[in-house]
C-alpha positions in Angstrom: -7.9 33.0 15.0 -5.6 34.6 12.5 -5.8 35.7 8.9 -6.3 32.2 7.6 -8.6 29.8 9.5 -8.4 26.8 7.1 -5.2 26.0 5.1 -5.0 23.3 2.5 -1.6 21.9 1.5 -1.2 19.6 -1.5 1.2 16.8 -0.6 2.5 14.1 -2.9 5.9 13.3 -1.2 7.9 15.3 -3.7 10.7 17.7 -2.5 8.5 20.7 -3.3 5.5 19.3 -1.5 7.6 18.6 1.6 8.7 22.3 1.5 5.0 23.2 1.1 4.0 21.1 4.1 6.7 22.8 6.2 5.5 26.2 5.2 1.9 25.2 5.9 2.8 24.0 9.4 4.4 27.3 10.2 1.4 29.2 8.8 -1.1 27.0 10.8 0.8 27.6 14.0 1.0 31.3 13.4 -2.7 31.7 12.6 -4.0 29.0 14.9 -5.6 27.5 11.8 -7.0 24.1 10.8 -4.8 22.2 8.3 -6.1 19.9 5.5 -3.4 17.8 3.9 -4.6 16.5 0.5 -3.1 13.9 -1.8 -4.5 13.8 -5.3 -4.4 10.6 -7.4 -4.3 11.9 -11.0 -6.5 9.6 -13.0 -5.9 11.2 -16.4 -6.5 8.4 -18.9 -3.9 9.8 -21.3 -1.2 9.7 -18.7 1.2 6.8 -18.7 0.3 4.1 -16.4 2.8 3.8 -13.6 2.8 3.6 -9.8 1.7 7.2 -9.7 -1.5 6.8 -11.8 -4.8 5.0 -11.4 -6.8 3.4 -14.2 -10.3 4.7 -14.3 -13.1 2.1 -14.2 -14.0 0.9 -17.7 -10.9 2.1 -19.4 -8.2 0.0 -21.1 -4.5 -0.6 -20.4 -2.3 0.1 -23.4 0.1 -2.6 -24.6 2.8 -1.5 -27.0 5.0 -3.6 -29.3 7.5 -2.4 -31.8 4.9 -2.4 -34.6 1.6 -1.4 -33.1 -0.3 -0.4 -30.0 -3.5 -2.2 -29.0 -6.0 -1.7 -26.2 -7.0 -4.6 -24.0 -9.9 -4.1 -21.6 -8.9 -4.6 -17.9 -10.7 -7.3 -16.0 -12.6 -6.4 -12.8 -9.9 -8.1 -10.8 -7.1 -6.1 -12.5 -9.1 -2.9 -11.8 -9.6 -3.9 -8.2 -5.9 -4.8 -7.8 -4.9 -1.4 -9.3 -7.3 0.4 -6.9 -5.8 -1.4 -3.9 -2.3 -0.4 -5.0 -3.4 3.2 -5.4 -5.1 3.2 -1.9 -1.9 1.7 -0.4 0.2 4.4 -2.1 -2.1 7.2 -0.9 -1.9 5.8 2.7 1.9 5.7 2.5 2.1 9.3 1.2 -0.3 10.7 3.7 1.5 8.7 6.5 4.7 10.3 5.4 3.0 13.7 5.8 1.8 12.8 9.3 5.3 11.9 10.3 6.6 15.2 9.0 4.1 17.3 10.9 4.5 18.3 14.6 2.1 16.5 16.9 0.8 19.9 18.0 -0.7 20.5 14.5 -4.4 19.6 14.1 -4.7 18.2 10.6 -7.2 16.3 8.5 -5.9 14.0 5.7 -7.8 13.5 2.4 -7.2 11.6 -0.8 -8.9 12.9 -3.9 -9.0 11.3 -7.4 -9.0 13.2 -10.7 -7.1 15.9 -12.4 -5.1 17.5 -9.6 -5.7 21.2 -10.3 -9.5 20.7 -10.6 -9.7 18.5 -7.6 -7.7 20.8 -5.4 -9.6 24.0 -6.4 -13.0 22.2 -6.0 -12.0 20.8 -2.6 -10.8 24.2 -1.4 -14.1 25.8 -2.5 -16.2 23.0 -0.9 -14.3 23.1 2.4 -14.2 26.9 2.5 -10.4 27.0 2.6 -8.7 30.4 3.1 -5.3 29.5 1.7 -3.9 26.8 -0.6 -0.2 25.9 -0.3 1.5 23.7 -2.9 4.8 23.0 -4.4 6.0 24.0 -7.8 7.3 21.0 -9.8 8.6 23.2 -12.5 7.4 21.6 -15.7 9.4 23.1 -18.5 9.5 23.6 -22.2 6.9 22.2 -24.6 5.2 20.1 -21.9 4.4 23.2 -19.8 3.0 25.0 -22.9 0.8 22.1 -23.8 -0.3 20.9 -20.4 0.4 23.7 -18.0 1.4 23.0 -14.4 -0.8 22.1 -11.5 0.4 25.0 -9.5 -0.3 27.4 -12.4 -3.8 26.0 -12.9 -4.6 26.2 -9.2 -3.3 29.7 -9.0 -5.5 30.8 -11.9 -8.6 28.9 -10.8 -8.7 29.0 -7.0 -11.1 31.5 -5.4 -8.7 31.9 -2.4 -5.1 32.9 -2.1 -2.5 30.4 -3.3 1.1 30.2 -2.1 3.4 28.3 -4.4 6.6 27.0 -2.8 9.8 26.5 -4.8 
């Protein structure tokens, strides 16, 4: 075994995460390491609801008109439908990662749910990961000052080395 025995790569299908996956593949081959490909469903309730976000159990979907915003509780069937959509999306994204990787790479695929930086650092710690590789999405301006980027938070909070790919 090489310098890194367990490598985690964060993958969401973005251009930067594809680059991170390619870098992880090379690192895993070079170090004869085990690869963990992780997709995180960000369930931040303040985030806009779209195809990229889940709706946590018991929360409400926001409906906005020109004059006011109101909150309407989701029914159990709406929550279940949203969960099924998110599961399908995770399967598609991780399936894309499987197709990108060489068949010679031994990889595990995981889907996590929660704030991405926290989930990635906690998973890396729980799994005793030696290296985290992730893409840099490049949040800019006020948004970066207020929210920070996932890569920045992971870099600051992880207990193992982190490689950010641009």
